[in-house]
C-alpha positions as CSV (number, residue, x, y, z in Angstrom):
1,X,-40.4,-113.6,-53.8
2,X,-44.1,-113.6,-53.3
3,X,-44.1,-117.3,-52.6
4,X,-41.3,-116.9,-50.0
5,X,-43.4,-114.2,-48.3
6,X,-46.4,-116.4,-48.1
7,X,-44.4,-119.3,-46.8
8,X,-42.8,-117.1,-44.2
9,X,-46.1,-115.7,-43.1
10,X,-47.6,-119.2,-42.8
11,X,-44.6,-120.3,-40.6
12,X,-44.9,-117.2,-38.5
13,X,-48.6,-117.8,-37.9
14,X,-48.0,-121.5,-37.1
15,X,-45.2,-120.7,-34.6
16,X,-47.2,-117.9,-32.9
17,X,-50.2,-120.1,-32.6
18,X,-48.1,-122.9,-31.0
19,X,-46.5,-120.4,-28.6
20,X,-49.8,-119.0,-27.5
21,X,-51.1,-122.5,-26.6
22,X,-47.9,-123.4,-24.7
23,X,-47.9,-120.2,-22.6
24,X,-51.6,-120.2,-21.5
25,X,-51.8,-119.6,-17.8
26,X,-55.3,-120.3,-16.7
27,X,-56.7,-120.7,-13.2
28,X,-60.0,-121.1,-11.5
29,X,-61.1,-121.6,-7.9
30,X,-64.2,-121.5,-5.7
31,X,-65.0,-120.9,-2.1
32,X,-67.6,-123.6,-1.5
33,X,-67.4,-125.0,2.0
34,X,-67.1,-128.7,2.3
35,X,-70.6,-129.2,3.8
36,X,-72.2,-127.6,0.7
37,X,-70.4,-129.8,-1.9
38,X,-72.6,-132.1,-3.9
39,X,-71.9,-135.1,-6.1
40,X,-71.3,-133.9,-9.6
41,X,-74.0,-134.8,-12.1
42,X,-73.7,-135.4,-15.9
43,X,-75.8,-132.2,-16.4
44,X,-74.0,-129.2,-17.9
45,X,-74.1,-126.2,-15.6
46,X,-76.2,-123.3,-16.8
47,X,-75.1,-119.7,-16.9
48,X,-78.0,-117.4,-16.3
49,X,-77.2,-114.1,-18.0
50,X,-77.5,-111.1,-15.7
51,X,-78.9,-109.0,-18.6
52,X,-82.1,-111.0,-18.6
53,X,-84.8,-111.9,-16.0
54,X,-83.4,-113.6,-12.9
55,X,-84.7,-116.6,-11.1
56,X,-86.5,-116.1,-7.8
57,X,-84.2,-117.1,-4.9
58,X,-86.9,-119.5,-3.6
59,X,-85.9,-121.9,-6.3
60,X,-82.2,-122.2,-5.4
61,X,-79.6,-122.2,-2.7
62,X,-76.3,-120.3,-3.0
63,X,-73.3,-122.5,-2.7
64,X,-70.6,-119.9,-3.0
65,X,-68.5,-117.9,-5.5
66,X,-66.2,-119.0,-8.3
67,X,-63.4,-117.0,-9.9
68,X,-61.4,-117.7,-13.1
69,X,-58.5,-116.0,-14.8
70,X,-57.3,-116.6,-18.3
71,X,-53.9,-115.4,-19.6
72,X,-53.1,-115.9,-23.3
73,X,-50.4,-114.6,-25.6
74,X,-52.9,-114.2,-28.4
75,X,-54.9,-111.0,-28.4
76,X,-57.4,-112.7,-30.7
77,X,-58.5,-115.4,-28.3
78,X,-62.0,-115.2,-26.8
79,X,-60.8,-114.5,-23.3
80,X,-64.1,-113.9,-21.5
81,X,-65.7,-116.9,-23.2
82,X,-62.8,-119.1,-21.9
83,X,-63.0,-117.6,-18.4
84,X,-66.8,-118.2,-18.2
85,X,-66.3,-121.8,-19.4
86,X,-63.8,-122.2,-16.5
87,X,-66.5,-120.9,-14.1
88,X,-68.9,-123.5,-15.6
89,X,-66.3,-126.2,-14.9
90,X,-65.9,-125.1,-11.3
91,X,-69.7,-125.2,-10.9
92,X,-69.9,-128.7,-12.3
93,X,-67.0,-129.9,-10.2
94,X,-68.7,-129.0,-6.9
95,X,-72.1,-130.3,-8.0
96,X,-73.7,-126.9,-8.7
97,X,-76.5,-126.5,-11.2
98,X,-76.0,-122.9,-12.4
99,X,-74.1,-119.7,-12.2
100,X,-75.7,-116.3,-11.5
101,X,-74.3,-112.8,-11.3
102,X,-71.6,-113.6,-13.8
103,X,-69.3,-110.8,-14.8
104,X,-66.1,-110.7,-16.8
105,X,-63.5,-108.0,-17.4
106,X,-61.2,-108.4,-20.3
107,X,-57.9,-106.8,-21.5
108,X,-55.8,-107.5,-24.5
109,X,-54.2,-110.7,-23.2
110,X,-56.2,-111.7,-20.2
111,X,-59.7,-111.9,-18.6
112,X,-61.1,-112.4,-15.1
113,X,-64.5,-113.7,-14.5
114,X,-66.5,-114.2,-11.3
115,X,-69.9,-115.7,-10.6
116,X,-72.1,-117.2,-7.9
117,X,-72.7,-120.9,-7.9
118,X,-76.2,-122.1,-7.1
119,X,-77.9,-125.4,-6.6
120,X,-81.6,-125.8,-7.6
121,X,-84.0,-127.1,-5.0
122,X,-85.9,-128.9,-7.7
123,X,-84.0,-128.9,-11.1
124,X,-87.1,-129.6,-13.3
125,X,-89.2,-126.9,-11.6
126,X,-86.4,-124.3,-11.8
127,X,-85.8,-125.0,-15.5
128,X,-89.5,-124.6,-16.2
129,X,-89.6,-121.3,-14.4
130,X,-86.5,-120.1,-16.3
131,X,-88.2,-121.0,-19.6
132,X,-91.4,-119.3,-18.5
133,X,-89.7,-116.0,-17.6
134,X,-87.6,-116.2,-20.8
135,X,-84.3,-116.0,-18.9
136,X,-81.2,-115.8,-21.1
137,X,-79.3,-119.0,-20.6
138,X,-75.9,-119.8,-21.9
């Protein structure tokens, strides 16, 4: 009897996991105007945590905003983490260097994240300043 219960529990977990991956409804978008689009680089976009020091606006230009929404059947999934990764993808897609003013609201089965996409005027200089001010980077 105990063995049947374990097998049944394993099957249930497997089926539930598969169902949650099949029913994901994720979306992301941005409002970047065509004239601000840049050629994507191979560099990963940086998320500058709003809880830490912020970069002086003289080091970057604002490109626009990005939004992401994650819906998942599993309440155990890291919804905000997934939504922020989708924001990072949007940033890289339009040639942005980083995200600022990132926020995420999460419920049991969904999360919504928003952030501002920026482009560094000089990437090396901006990264040095971020290190010097001990900004929290993700």
